[in-house]
C-alpha positions in Angstrom: 1.5 -13.9 12.4 2.4 -13.0 8.8 4.5 -9.9 7.9 2.7 -6.6 7.5 2.9 -5.5 3.9 3.0 -1.8 2.9 2.7 -0.1 -0.5 5.0 2.8 -0.9 5.8 5.9 -3.0 6.6 4.1 -6.4 2.9 3.2 -6.6 1.7 6.8 -6.2 0.2 7.9 -9.5 1.0 4.5 -11.1 -1.5 2.4 -9.1 -0.8 -0.7 -11.2 -3.3 -3.5 -10.5 -0.9 -6.4 -10.8 -0.9 -6.8 -7.1 -4.6 -6.8 -6.8 -4.9 -9.5 -9.5 -2.6 -12.0 -7.8 -3.8 -11.5 -4.2 -5.5 -14.8 -3.1 -7.5 -13.1 -0.3 -8.5 -9.8 -1.9 -6.8 -7.6 0.6 -5.6 -4.8 -1.7 -8.0 -2.0 -2.2 -8.4 1.6 -3.4 -11.1 3.8 -4.7 -11.0 5.7 -8.0 -9.9 8.9 -6.3 -6.9 7.2 -4.6 -3.4 7.7 -6.0 -2.2 4.5 -4.5 -3.4 1.0 -3.5 -3.6 -0.1 0.1 -3.1 -3.5 1.8 -5.6 -4.5 4.6 -3.4 -5.6 7.5 -6.3 -7.6 9.0 -6.9 -9.7 5.9 -3.4 -10.1 4.4 -1.9 -13.6 4.9 1.7 -12.6 4.0 2.0 -14.8 1.0 4.4 -12.5 -1.0 2.3 -12.7 -4.2 1.8 -9.0 -4.3 5.4 -8.2 -3.6 6.5 -10.4 -6.5 3.9 -9.1 -8.9 4.5 -5.3 -8.3 6.2 -4.0 -11.5 7.5 -0.8 -9.7 8.9 -2.4 -6.5 6.5 -0.5 -4.3 5.6 -3.2 -1.8 7.7 -4.0 1.2 7.3 -6.0 4.4 7.3 -3.9 7.5 10.6 -5.3 8.5 12.2 -4.4 5.1 10.5 -1.0 4.8 13.1 1.7 4.0 13.3 4.3 6.7 12.5 7.0 4.1 9.2 5.2 3.5 8.1 4.9 7.1 5.1 7.3 6.6 3.5 4.8 4.3 3.0 2.3 7.2 0.9 5.0 8.9 -0.9 6.0 5.7 -1.8 2.4 4.8 -3.2 1.6 8.2 -5.1 4.9 8.3 -6.8 4.3 5.0 -8.8 1.4 6.6 -9.9 3.7 9.5 -10.3 7.2 7.9 -9.9 7.4 4.2 -10.0 11.2 3.9 -7.3 11.5 6.6 -5.1 8.9 4.8 -5.5 10.8 1.5 -4.6 14.1 3.2 -1.5 12.5 4.8 -0.4 11.0 1.5 -0.7 14.5 -0.1 1.6 15.8 2.6 4.2 13.1 2.0 3.9 13.1 -1.8 2.2 16.3 -3.0 0.0 15.9 -6.0 1.5 17.2 -9.2 
């Protein structure tokens, strides 16, 4: 099974699309109101393309996720189940400016 990838705080407010452009399986998504992109854990094949393309170093494998960024694992998974709840949780972790 491939590693689970997570987009973290450096993406918030930046939402660069470089990762989306290189993803061979189209597993990175967001909506215009989102402040961050999200990786679909059910579709991601763990190819590292997004990790290498991210200009702000926001993407980590679950194994390499810094402890301080642990909430982003929850937020990423939640977005694919309940987008409003994921946005609310992101706002708690990184308040809008």
